[in-house]
C-alpha positions as a printed Julia matrix, in Angstrom:
66×3 Matrix{Float64}:
 -39.97  -56.26  -50.09
 -36.36  -57.3   -51.39
 -36.4   -58.85  -54.88
 -35.25  -62.61  -55.48
 -32.45  -62.92  -57.87
 -32.89  -66.15  -59.84
 -29.82  -68.33  -60.98
 -30.53  -67.15  -64.6
 -30.28  -63.36  -64.07
 -27.21  -64.09  -62.0
 -25.71  -66.19  -65.04
 -26.59  -63.23  -67.31
 -24.9   -61.0   -65.45
 -22.0   -63.12  -64.99
 -21.65  -63.53  -68.5
 -22.08  -59.5   -69.36
 -19.04  -59.04  -67.01
 -17.04  -61.75  -68.57
 -17.64  -60.2   -72.01
 -16.96  -56.48  -70.53
 -13.66  -57.87  -69.19
 -12.61  -59.84  -72.51
 -13.18  -56.38  -74.28
 -11.1   -54.72  -71.6
  -8.33  -57.48  -72.19
  -8.29  -56.88  -75.76
  -8.27  -53.04  -75.4
  -5.24  -53.5   -73.19
  -3.46  -55.86  -75.17
  -3.84  -53.26  -78.34
  -2.42  -50.5   -76.11
   0.4   -52.59  -74.59
   1.53  -53.77  -78.45
   1.17  -49.7   -79.63
   3.18  -48.69  -76.25
   5.81  -51.23  -77.0
   6.53  -50.1   -80.73
   6.39  -46.56  -79.15
   9.39  -47.31  -76.69
  11.28  -49.37  -79.92
  10.85  -46.13  -81.97
  12.04  -43.93  -79.38
  15.3   -46.26  -78.57
  16.08  -46.03  -82.41
  15.77  -42.44  -82.71
  18.07  -41.96  -79.59
  20.45  -44.47  -81.13
  20.5   -42.82  -84.19
  21.15  -39.36  -82.72
  23.93  -40.89  -80.4
  25.67  -42.15  -83.59
  25.04  -39.1   -85.6
  27.95  -36.69  -86.25
  25.5   -33.73  -86.12
  25.33  -31.44  -82.77
  22.25  -31.28  -81.01
  21.46  -28.12  -82.24
  21.49  -28.96  -85.93
  19.13  -32.1   -85.12
  16.58  -29.82  -83.2
  16.76  -27.34  -86.18
  16.13  -30.03  -88.43
  13.26  -31.37  -86.48
  11.68  -28.16  -86.2
  11.83  -27.3   -89.81
  10.06  -30.85  -90.57
């Protein structure tokens, strides 16, 4: 025989799902912020390389030695 669901049990599941969704949204927001920061760093690095008087080989050698 199938078990009957009560409104309380359904409400509890709703609250549980809402909490999980809230936590996932916070995590997504943190990861989005981190990704935006990494894109900004990459853009800054590429701009610095483009403005540099060093050759590609010199830059790579410097990065490999660090």
